[in-house]
VOGU-3710 file (C-alpha; in Angstrom, 3 decimals, decimal comma):
1> mkythlvlll> 27,544/3,134/-72,579  27,072/2,682/-69,198  23,092/1,893/-70,756  25,186/-1,163/-72,505  27,134/-2,722/-68,854  23,495/-2,640/-67,330  21,605/-4,249/-69,771  24,363/-6,856/-69,783  24,313/-7,002/-66,222  21,007/-7,798/-65,993
11> lfpfvtlhaq> 20,945/-10,384/-68,821  23,819/-11,845/-67,542  21,926/-14,868/-65,000  20,032/-15,390/-68,147  23,363/-16,348/-69,761  24,670/-18,415/-67,328  21,944/-20,047/-67,072  21,414/-20,815/-70,223  25,204/-22,060/-70,345  24,207/-24,764/-67,648
21> tnnpvlqepd> 21,382/-26,600/-69,557  23,660/-28,573/-72,426  21,804/-31,398/-72,214  17,817/-31,246/-73,948  16,939/-34,540/-72,219  14,520/-33,086/-69,110  15,083/-35,083/-66,365  12,001/-36,758/-64,332  10,528/-34,453/-61,741  10,361/-37,379/-59,175
31> slelelndqq> 14,602/-38,146/-59,312  14,762/-34,413/-59,181  12,637/-34,126/-55,491  14,701/-32,249/-53,141  15,216/-31,624/-49,777  15,228/-27,628/-48,787  18,531/-26,761/-47,148  19,674/-22,815/-46,038  20,903/-22,667/-49,609  17,647/-23,622/-51,504
41> indlnsgkav> 15,709/-21,395/-48,742  18,511/-18,316/-49,737  17,702/-19,304/-53,600  13,645/-18,717/-52,903  14,125/-15,790/-51,191  15,708/-14,093/-53,767  13,767/-11,497/-55,420  10,832/-11,534/-52,331  10,791/-8,516/-52,186  9,701/-7,673/-55,780
51> vdesavmeml> 7,006/-10,401/-54,803  5,967/-9,216/-51,586  5,705/-5,621/-53,551  3,224/-7,189/-56,305  -0,639/-6,724/-56,514  -0,385/-10,764/-56,841  -0,419/-11,785/-53,208  -3,556/-9,580/-53,023  -5,567/-11,047/-55,642  -4,471/-14,754/-55,126
61> dlvsnisyfk> -5,747/-13,934/-51,297  -9,155/-12,291/-52,638  -9,206/-16,078/-54,609  -10,161/-17,577/-51,125  -12,961/-15,976/-50,689  -14,798/-17,442/-53,155  -17,012/-19,955/-51,686  -17,919/-21,964/-54,990  -15,283/-24,095/-54,773  -16,028/-27,895/-53,838
71> dvyldidtsv> -12,837/-30,070/-51,884  -12,851/-31,825/-54,742  -9,996/-31,932/-57,903  -11,667/-31,588/-61,766  -10,865/-34,726/-62,472  -12,328/-37,221/-59,313  -9,657/-40,155/-60,507  -6,501/-38,534/-58,651  -4,818/-41,195/-60,170  -4,876/-39,919/-63,387
81> lniydygkde> -4,262/-36,734/-62,442  -0,875/-37,516/-60,320  0,955/-39,272/-63,013  4,211/-38,835/-61,068  2,896/-40,459/-57,767  3,402/-37,981/-55,275  2,233/-37,613/-51,607  -0,544/-35,819/-51,029  0,858/-33,038/-49,450  4,416/-33,504/-51,297
91> vpmfddtiyq> 5,787/-30,217/-52,518  8,375/-30,974/-55,428  11,315/-28,936/-55,470  13,449/-28,643/-58,747  17,258/-27,079/-59,557  17,266/-24,059/-62,109  18,276/-25,474/-64,892  15,139/-27,641/-65,561  13,112/-24,085/-64,772  15,288/-22,973/-67,391
101> hriealaret> 14,694/-25,778/-69,786  11,659/-26,016/-69,310  10,575/-21,997/-69,842  13,147/-22,116/-72,978  10,238/-25,237/-73,738  7,349/-23,039/-73,667  9,272/-20,155/-75,306  9,935/-22,138/-78,945  6,063/-21,832/-78,740  4,966/-18,057/-78,267
111> tiplifnshv> 6,378/-15,061/-79,994  6,600/-13,693/-76,398  10,478/-14,116/-75,296  10,022/-16,525/-71,951  12,909/-16,085/-69,957  14,041/-17,340/-66,392  15,815/-15,528/-64,001  15,642/-15,005/-60,028  13,043/-12,688/-59,975  11,287/-15,189/-62,129
121> ksfinlyavr> 11,991/-17,957/-59,752  10,642/-15,952/-56,832  7,333/-15,964/-58,281  7,373/-19,709/-58,955  8,231/-20,330/-55,521  5,423/-18,071/-54,543  2,963/-19,468/-56,536  4,014/-23,175/-56,827  4,893/-23,657/-53,263  3,733/-20,412/-50,540
131> rrqqssrmlg> 0,321/-20,069/-52,672  -0,271/-23,792/-53,606  -3,722/-23,757/-52,723  -4,878/-20,431/-54,397  -2,974/-21,560/-57,629  -5,072/-24,820/-57,973  -8,423/-22,709/-57,251  -6,991/-20,763/-60,769  -6,306/-23,727/-62,431  -10,039/-25,173/-61,437
141> lsyvyfpmfe> -11,278/-21,460/-63,185  -9,252/-21,632/-65,852  -11,275/-24,212/-67,223  -14,236/-21,855/-67,211  -12,789/-18,642/-68,815  -9,666/-19,462/-70,850  -11,613/-20,716/-73,436  -13,447/-17,432/-74,135  -9,999/-15,491/-73,763  -8,818/-18,152/-76,130
151> eylakynlpl> -11,537/-16,877/-78,595  -11,166/-13,481/-78,170  -7,288/-13,582/-78,517  -7,103/-15,691/-81,522  -9,921/-13,082/-82,845  -7,688/-10,070/-82,353  -4,615/-11,896/-83,851  -2,656/-12,161/-80,228  -0,980/-14,546/-78,650  -2,820/-17,333/-76,689
161> elkylamves> -0,266/-16,983/-73,851  -1,339/-13,532/-72,852  -5,073/-15,571/-71,791  -2,979/-16,394/-68,308  -2,525/-12,363/-68,018  -5,808/-12,394/-66,827  -4,316/-14,505/-63,912  -1,543/-12,129/-63,143  -4,099/-9,360/-62,993  -7,274/-10,977/-61,016
171> alnptagska> -6,393/-14,926/-59,910  -9,467/-14,847/-62,378  -11,728/-13,991/-59,629  -14,533/-12,252/-61,325  -15,220/-9,502/-58,550  -11,910/-8,755/-57,870  -10,938/-4,842/-57,341  -7,807/-3,397/-56,356  -7,342/-0,249/-54,258  -6,597/1,281/-56,803
181> gakglwqfml> -9,862/1,292/-58,520  -9,103/-1,295/-61,217  -11,856/-3,754/-61,380  -12,986/-7,461/-62,987  -11,019/-10,118/-64,305  -8,682/-7,898/-66,663  -8,474/-5,206/-63,911  -9,028/-2,261/-66,455  -9,123/1,332/-64,564  -12,179/3,613/-65,130
191> gtgknyglrv> -10,656/5,949/-67,216  -9,093/3,581/-69,939  -12,135/1,067/-69,539  -14,608/3,717/-70,649  -11,535/4,510/-73,820  -12,435/0,934/-74,522  -15,988/1,031/-74,566  -16,773/-0,079/-71,020  -19,942/1,581/-69,787  -19,114/2,857/-66,110
201> ttlvderydp> -22,886/4,798/-64,574  -24,590/4,702/-61,293  -26,321/1,497/-61,462  -23,433/-0,486/-63,985  -20,108/-0,930/-64,140  -19,140/-3,772/-67,370  -15,651/-3,488/-66,260  -17,388/-6,392/-64,368  -18,582/-8,027/-67,345  -16,358/-10,944/-67,817
211> mketvaacqy> -16,684/-10,625/-71,780  -16,517/-7,463/-72,447  -13,970/-6,708/-70,400  -11,793/-9,363/-72,649  -12,664/-7,937/-75,476  -11,583/-4,363/-74,311  -8,052/-6,362/-73,227  -7,223/-7,659/-76,408  -8,360/-4,292/-78,066  -5,952/-2,384/-75,532
221> lqslyaryed> -3,190/-4,716/-75,782  -3,247/-5,082/-79,557  -3,313/-1,011/-79,362  -0,325/-1,388/-77,198  1,812/-3,664/-79,370  1,369/-1,329/-82,239  3,037/1,302/-80,244  5,964/-0,815/-78,919  6,665/-3,697/-81,000  7,797/-5,654/-77,733
231> wflvlaayns> 5,953/-7,660/-75,478  7,276/-6,708/-72,176  6,689/-3,651/-72,808  3,318/-3,926/-73,543  2,942/-5,562/-70,507  4,793/-3,220/-68,827  2,639/-0,524/-70,511  -0,404/-2,580/-69,639  -0,067/-2,241/-66,285  1,704/1,425/-65,350
241> gpgtvnkaii> 0,004/2,643/-68,454  2,010/4,264/-71,615  3,187/6,986/-70,095  4,929/5,702/-67,068  6,939/3,250/-69,715  7,915/6,233/-71,812  9,166/7,759/-69,146  11,486/4,446/-67,895  12,608/4,324/-71,511  13,755/8,198/-71,485
251> raggvrnywa> 15,774/7,470/-68,542  17,289/4,389/-69,611  18,553/6,005/-72,426  16,201/5,821/-75,331  16,841/1,692/-74,731  13,581/0,184/-75,372  13,743/-3,171/-73,631  11,922/-4,433/-69,950  15,047/-5,444/-68,404  16,783/-2,563/-69,679
261> iwpylpketr> 14,040/-0,053/-68,488  13,662/-2,564/-64,952  15,399/-0,370/-62,275  13,318/2,864/-63,896  9,982/1,218/-63,176  7,119/1,028/-60,152  7,992/-1,252/-57,925  4,861/-3,407/-58,965  5,647/-3,480/-62,177  9,009/-4,758/-61,391
271> gyvpafiavt> 7,552/-8,017/-60,514  4,866/-8,108/-63,202  6,886/-9,539/-65,851  7,993/-11,775/-63,510  4,688/-12,758/-62,437  3,386/-13,351/-65,806  6,296/-15,494/-66,636  6,091/-17,801/-62,949  2,429/-18,035/-63,542  2,663/-18,877/-67,340
281> ylmnyatehn> 5,255/-22,209/-66,502  3,183/-23,111/-63,419  -0,075/-23,792/-65,521  1,629/-26,019/-68,063  3,264/-27,739/-65,175  1,193/-27,752/-62,412  1,018/-31,717/-62,228  5,003/-31,519/-62,244  4,445/-29,526/-58,935  1,945/-31,714/-57,483
291> iypinpglll> -0,862/-28,791/-58,395  -4,336/-29,863/-59,627  -7,547/-27,863/-60,521  -10,091/-27,862/-57,738  -13,591/-27,753/-59,133  -15,278/-24,765/-58,700  -18,533/-25,984/-58,643  -21,406/-23,570/-59,577  -18,948/-21,288/-62,081  -17,656/-23,936/-64,579
301> hgtdtvmvrd> -21,161/-25,589/-65,563  -23,451/-24,450/-62,910  -25,151/-21,141/-64,369  -27,165/-19,916/-67,272  -28,053/-16,314/-68,868  -31,210/-14,737/-68,843  -32,081/-11,544/-70,901  -34,344/-8,953/-68,605  -36,469/-6,869/-70,396  -37,767/-4,288/-67,513
311> rvrfdqinec> -36,118/-2,451/-64,469  -35,695/-4,872/-61,675  -34,189/-5,077/-58,368  -31,930/-8,095/-57,142  -34,455/-8,609/-54,547  -37,354/-8,833/-56,749  -35,947/-11,694/-57,930  -34,563/-13,005/-54,719  -37,984/-12,949/-53,210  -39,902/-14,093/-56,211
321> igvpmqdivf> -38,035/-16,963/-57,286  -36,136/-18,038/-54,262  -32,621/-17,621/-55,979  -30,107/-17,052/-52,996  -29,152/-13,837/-52,594  -25,783/-13,927/-52,541  -25,471/-15,936/-56,368  -26,932/-12,922/-57,919  -24,511/-10,882/-56,173  -22,049/-12,766/-57,032
331> fnpqytkrii> -22,626/-13,486/-60,865  -23,777/-10,300/-61,472  -21,384/-7,772/-59,687  -21,491/-4,970/-62,878  -24,665/-4,125/-61,493  -22,656/-2,001/-58,401  -26,671/-1,285/-56,427  -28,437/-4,243/-57,787  -30,300/-2,915/-59,770  -31,263/-3,868/-63,401
341> paskdnpcal> -31,404/-0,760/-65,387  -33,084/-2,801/-68,585  -36,295/-2,241/-71,019  -37,493/-3,853/-74,153  -35,033/-1,560/-75,841  -32,302/-1,940/-74,046  -32,306/-5,484/-72,571  -29,715/-6,681/-70,303  -28,027/-9,745/-69,649  -28,562/-11,357/-65,859
351> rlpmkyslrf> -27,040/-14,772/-64,839  -28,046/-17,350/-62,330  -27,850/-20,900/-61,322  -29,144/-23,335/-63,812  -32,241/-24,361/-62,089  -33,229/-20,834/-60,825  -33,154/-19,339/-64,977  -36,318/-21,438/-66,218  -38,125/-20,389/-63,508  -37,125/-16,822/-64,014
361> vqledsiyay> -37,962/-17,009/-67,798  -41,427/-18,982/-66,688  -42,128/-15,941/-64,084  -40,906/-12,791/-65,821  -44,090/-10,422/-65,637  -44,661/-11,580/-62,458  -41,124/-10,573/-61,119  -40,947/-7,070/-63,272  -44,740/-6,330/-61,225  -43,714/-7,567/-57,721
371> kskyelaqeq> -43,213/-5,085/-54,927  -40,977/-6,476/-52,897  -40,405/-5,936/-49,040  -38,193/-3,196/-48,951  -40,289/-1,363/-51,944  -43,038/-1,835/-50,236  -41,495/-0,340/-46,904  -39,999/2,707/-48,706  -43,863/3,653/-50,370  -45,195/3,337/-46,602
381> leekveevsd> -42,234/5,447/-45,655  -43,196/7,820/-48,502  -46,416/7,743/-47,591  -46,377/8,876/-44,037  -44,066/11,354/-45,050  -46,361/12,998/-47,190  -48,827/12,446/-44,403  -47,043/14,321/-42,208  -45,155/16,504/-44,167  -47,738/20,091/-45,111
391> sfihvvkkge> -45,718/22,054/-46,846  -42,560/22,103/-49,296  -40,367/24,845/-50,652  -40,156/25,879/-54,111  -37,475/28,035/-55,502  -38,316/30,076/-58,663  -36,570/28,840/-61,846  -36,189/31,457/-65,170  -39,462/31,643/-67,009  -41,837/30,910/-64,467
401> tmasiarkhh> -44,359/32,783/-62,557  -47,076/32,898/-59,714  -49,662/31,421/-61,897  -47,788/29,084/-63,398  -45,844/27,580/-60,555  -49,549/27,326/-59,096  -50,707/25,592/-61,868  -47,775/23,035/-61,399  -49,024/22,361/-58,259  -52,500/22,676/-58,464
411> vtvanikswn> -53,332/25,169/-56,030  -53,902/28,753/-56,707  -52,350/32,149/-56,774  -54,718/33,611/-54,033  -52,937/30,325/-51,788  -49,335/31,031/-52,769  -49,850/34,913/-52,095  -51,540/33,589/-48,146  -48,874/31,358/-47,839  -46,166/33,435/-48,520
421> hlkretihvg> -47,615/36,812/-47,443  -47,134/38,696/-50,229  -49,296/41,054/-51,591  -48,160/41,442/-55,370  -48,297/38,246/-57,475  -44,368/39,617/-58,693  -41,808/37,119/-58,204  -37,957/36,631/-58,748  -35,441/33,734/-60,085  -34,294/32,079/-56,999
431> qkltiyrsgs> -36,699/33,176/-54,484  -38,429/30,530/-51,788  -41,950/29,727/-51,801  -43,581/27,707/-49,482  -46,466/25,149/-51,258  -49,008/23,468/-49,221  -50,391/20,050/-49,897  -54,286/19,565/-49,749  -54,179/20,518/-46,232  -55,439/22,552/-43,094
441> pmakvskttn> -53,413/25,717/-44,624  -54,977/25,524/-47,876  -57,872/24,883/-46,777  -58,031/28,064/-44,404  -57,690/29,966/-47,685  -60,228/27,589/-49,937  -63,129/28,067/-47,851  -64,093/31,209/-49,315  -63,418/29,678/-53,198  -65,955/26,685/-51,186
451> kstksgtkap> -68,928/29,476/-50,184  -68,918/30,961/-53,948  -70,547/26,888/-54,853  -73,479/28,288/-53,749  -73,494/31,500/-55,569  -72,964/30,124/-58,838  -69,677/28,167/-58,947  -69,275/24,639/-60,051  -69,116/21,723/-57,143  -66,228/19,439/-57,380
461> ttrthvvkkg> -66,344/16,890/-60,508  -65,340/13,630/-60,067  -62,953/11,586/-62,335  -62,097/8,437/-62,397  -57,913/7,112/-62,498  -57,112/3,465/-63,956  -54,117/2,357/-61,774  -51,077/1,759/-63,816  -47,895/-0,117/-63,800  -45,174/0,956/-61,131
471> etlssiarky> -48,021/3,582/-59,626  -48,700/4,027/-55,605  -51,520/6,300/-53,539  -48,664/8,702/-53,041  -47,920/9,006/-57,110  -51,810/9,775/-57,460  -52,219/11,855/-55,387  -48,886/13,980/-56,280  -50,553/14,113/-59,604  -53,647/15,115/-59,181
481> gctvadikkw> -52,668/17,256/-55,595  -54,301/15,578/-53,316  -53,580/13,868/-50,656  -53,229/9,471/-50,239  -56,032/10,162/-47,187  -58,119/11,743/-49,813  -57,943/9,089/-52,279  -58,681/6,441/-49,408  -60,946/8,350/-48,171  -63,416/8,842/-51,846
491> nglkgntvvv> -62,496/5,178/-52,715  -63,121/3,630/-49,155  -59,753/2,198/-48,587  -58,274/0,857/-45,823  -54,733/-0,079/-46,880  -52,246/1,677/-48,997  -52,122/-0,616/-51,594  -53,196/-0,815/-54,970  -53,383/-3,212/-58,114  -52,830/-2,376/-61,917
501> gkklkikk> -56,167/-1,871/-63,407  -57,711/-0,933/-60,368  -60,469/2,126/-61,058  -60,491/5,234/-57,997  -62,495/8,141/-58,090  -60,835/11,452/-57,815  -62,779/14,546/-56,811  -61,346/18,187/-58,299
//
């Protein structure tokens, strides 16, 4: 019985408010505008703790950092938007019965049992009063993402109102990341994302891919509903995990009702469903609250997607076609190290401002071949290190012999024995051997070998190497067991740069 009383206590505010709403006629908003008095301030603050304990405000604050918004509404003619003739900075307030009536109207249009209570009211206050500017930004972003959300929600036979869930999760910020490690528009944790096909590697995190994460979110929501058959429990499980919800149900005596298990849920999850109801309400009654969509600039219709067919770095794209680095980073957050690991067999999508997309297609091959300032600096550093560093350590692996190690590093067995002061060729797994690149220690040992050329040993032969894409003097020197200085000397080169197709003499 105690659980029955608990449910009744939790539902009591809803029953009382419903009884107050006998008149089905909704009054005009301008006739309900109120001055804030002490009682209303207290009412607005009721449930404030639930709001402050949720992650909603963190996400709303992050959406303020997106730099692409214009200082204009989507519809330039504000008189068309402002149908209630509000003043520019006017903040309309409404009686609880109006909130109740409007949410009941929304509930009739969906299978999600939307209700009104003090916690929902507290979140309405957050979206409509405390964070009005961010709500306008979210409303603008809804024109970017809602068409795609609705397409996939319909495909998976889910309520279209679930599109508002992404507003609670990320405030529609495609680069959002939480302190707990959730990422993207739908805020997937690493494990859950992988369970639903989102690939996460060193270079790629598909949780930041709007379309792929939307598909994963639909599949996850569909799976949760199959388990609970209650949309509020589904939302709670989406936020805190099925295990947490199951434990709360057990602690509530087996009652499968969100409001019954509410006291046993984590603090953040207690505000999750009220926040969802509140944002669903506000996005449908934004005009009544004097809130309008702010133009999200390039995010709306100013970008295009091109397919990348070879590995390329962001700085190569930036330097070749002039697209600002901040644009590449913002529109492609899934490439976490600013490297696109594409190939002909595995093309990757790249989103760019529209004016740069055609230029990318026109110069695609040149961009792949282009060496950025960063890459040139890295190559020069490697070459300097290679010229300065004479030796390295080879750790003997299972199955290796001194002869196989000598062949691998283009040296002789005699070299290895001399450099490591060994009398025999016997080695063991894990043994560390010093190997010198072509240089003074190797030259000393090789003097006796060089003398033998006079007594019948073949003189060094010369072969030609054609430079391939991606090769450097360093990589070519390593391949033939010589130094960069050798190649430059043999070919009369002054610099360290070589071009694809150049023929180089290699003496062995």
